[in-house]
N, C-alpha and C positions, 0 to 999 in steps of 0.2 A: 383499527387495532394492528393490522399487519404493517401499516405505514410506520407506526411508532417502533415496532420490532425491527424493521429494516433500517430505520434511522439510528436506532440504538446499536445495531450491528455495524454501521458505518463508524460510529464513535468507538466501538470496541476495536475495529481494525486500526484506526488511527492511534488509539492508546497502545496497542500491541507494538506498532511501529515505533512509537516514541520510547517505550520502555526498552525495547531491544536496542535502540540507537544510543540511549543514554547510559544504561546500566551495563556493567561488565559481567563476566561470569558465563555460566552455562548457556543461557538463552540469548546472549548478545550476538551481534553480527560478527562473523569470524573472517570474512573476506569482502573485498570490494564488489565482487559479483553478487553476493548475497544482499549487500546494501542497495545496489542498483535494482535488483529484481524485486526487493520488497518495496522500494520507493515506487516502482512502476505498478506494483500491486495496489498501492494506496491510490494512485491516480485512477486505476481501473475501478476501484471500489467507489470513488467519487463519481465517476462517469456512470456506473451502474445505478448508484443511488439517485442521480439526477433523472435517470430514465424510469426507475421502478417505484420510487417513493412519491406519494401524493403529499406534497409539503403543505397543503391546506389542512390535512388531518394530523400530520406530525408537526411538532413544534420546530420552527426554524432555528430555535436556539440550539437544537441538537446539531444542525449543520454548522453553526458558528463554533460550537465546542469542538466538533471534529476538525474543522479548518485550523483552529488555534493549536490543538494538540498535534496535528500533522505537521504544522509549521515548526513547533517546538521539536518534534522528532527529526525534522529535516536539519535543524540547527545542530542537533546532537550527532546526526550522521555525517554532516560536513566536518564537524570537529574531529571525528575519529577516522575519517576516510583516509587521510595521508598515512596514518600509522598501520593500516591494514594491508595485508598482501593482496594482490589481485585475485589469487585463488589459492586456497589451501590444498595441499596435496591429498588426493583421495584416489582410491582404486576405481571408484565408479564415476569418474569424471565424464566419460562419454554419455552415460545415462543422464547425468545432471544437465549437460548441454542440450540434449534432446528435450528434456522436460522444460527447460527454460525457453527453448525455441518455440515449442508448442504453446506454452503459456503466453509468450510474447505475441504470437500470431493471434491467438484468441483474444487477449487483452487489447491489442491494437484494433481489432474489429469492434469491440465494445466501445472503445473511446471514439472511433470513427463514426459509429452509429449515433452516439450521443451528440457528436458535433453536427452531424447531418440533421438530426431532429431539432437541435437548438437553432439551426440557421433558418 
């Protein structure tokens, strides 16, 4: 049961990335830093899913759906990337840099752990 829930969570992360990449408006990506951070978050979600989900219990079709949706989101992000500023001006920019840095370190650890276990 938990394997299916975690696999569905992976699909939800991929869908959220794709929706934010393709649609404009309030929930869309507003700068390039946001696009790169969320793309890295999708990579981390896939690495975590490869570690945590027992794919003999969850349907592998959920993995395929997540990959296809994430690929579609990547196409949308690439399409909009040139039109976005590198960063939008915000008063709390230093806090955002610290949060992104810590998330990057933690996410890199998860991806490295998945690579070591897979090897």
